[in-house]
N, C-alpha and C positions, 0 to 999 in steps of 0.2 A: 671857186665853184660858180658856175653860171646858173642864174635863176630866171624863171619866167617873169617878164616884166610887163607884158602886154598880150592881150588876146584879140583876135579878130573874128567877127561873125560875118556871114554873108546872108543876105535876106532877099528873097524874091519880092516880098512886100514889106519894106522897112517900117511903115506905119503900124502894120499888124504885129511885127516883131517888137517894136518899141512898146506897144500896149501890153504885150505879153510880159516883157521883163519889168516894166514899171509896176504892173499889177501883181506879179508874182514875187519879185525880190526888192522892189522899191528903188531900182536903179534909175538914173536919169540920163538923158541923151541931149547932146548939143550938136546941131548941124555944123559941119566944118565949112569954113569960108574958102574952100579950095575949088579947083576946076572939076571935081568929080562928086558924085553922090556919096558922101561919107559922113558918119556921125561919130563923135567921141562918146564913149560909154563910161560913165562914172559909177562905180559899184559901191562906193562908200566915201567917208571923209578922208582927207589927205593923211591924217594922223592915224588912221585905222589900218590894221594889217590887211594886206591883199593887193590886188592889181586892178588896173582899169584897162580899157581896151577901145576898140573901134568896130564900126559896122559899115559895110559897103553894100550897095545894091547890086544884086547879081544872082546867079544860080548856085545854091549851096552844093558842096561836094561832101556828103556825109562820110564819116569814118576816117577822115584824115588826121584828126587829133581830138583828144577829149580833155577839156579843162574841167577842174572840179571846184565846186562852189561850197564854201563853208556855211552850214545852216545850223540853227539851234534846236530844231525839232523836225526831223526828216519826215515823220508822218504828216505833219501839218503842211510841209512843202509839197509832198506828193499830191495831196488834195488840191493845193493851190495850183499846181502845174496842170492837173487834169481839168480843173475849173476854168483855167485860162486858155484851154485848147491844146495843150501839150499832151504827150503820152509817155508813160513810164516804159523804158525799153529793157531795164534790168531791175527786178524787184529788190526791195530793201534786203540787204544781207550784212552779216557781221564781218568786220575785219578785226579779228581777235586782238584785244589790247589797244585798238586804235579808235574804232567807232563804227558807225552804220553808214553803208554806202548804197546808193541807187543811181541808175542812169536814166536820163530822160531825153526826149527829142522835143525841140521847140516847134512852133508853128511853121517854121521854115525848113525843117529837116536837120537843123544843127543838133549835135549830140553833146550833152554835158553830163558830168557826174555831180553828185551832191554827197557831202560827208558831214555827219553829225558826230563830233568828237565824243567818245565814251570809252574810257580805259577798261570798263567792265564788259564791253561787248564780247560775246562768245558765239 
């Protein structure tokens, strides 16, 4: 079975996007030493479950794919997203037996999902 191993963001204003993700999720960014404006995105420690990605400078194309971020408290992250300049595009809803799901748009127009695991969600 094939798994998602990397994601990519496109940001019109990379510094603004970096500030959003650092402030909201604690991710960190490292400028790539290549010929283009590209940053490596680390979302957690190497031994932690999940994937890392990259971000390039450019014009985002919303709606092409949605990656979902694991969160421990979806209500707290909804507030953090709004406080950081993002907006909720799909309100919190239950995925029965799995958890709580919400979608948001970052400051650059990229859409993501958030999932709080909760087997009791109804």
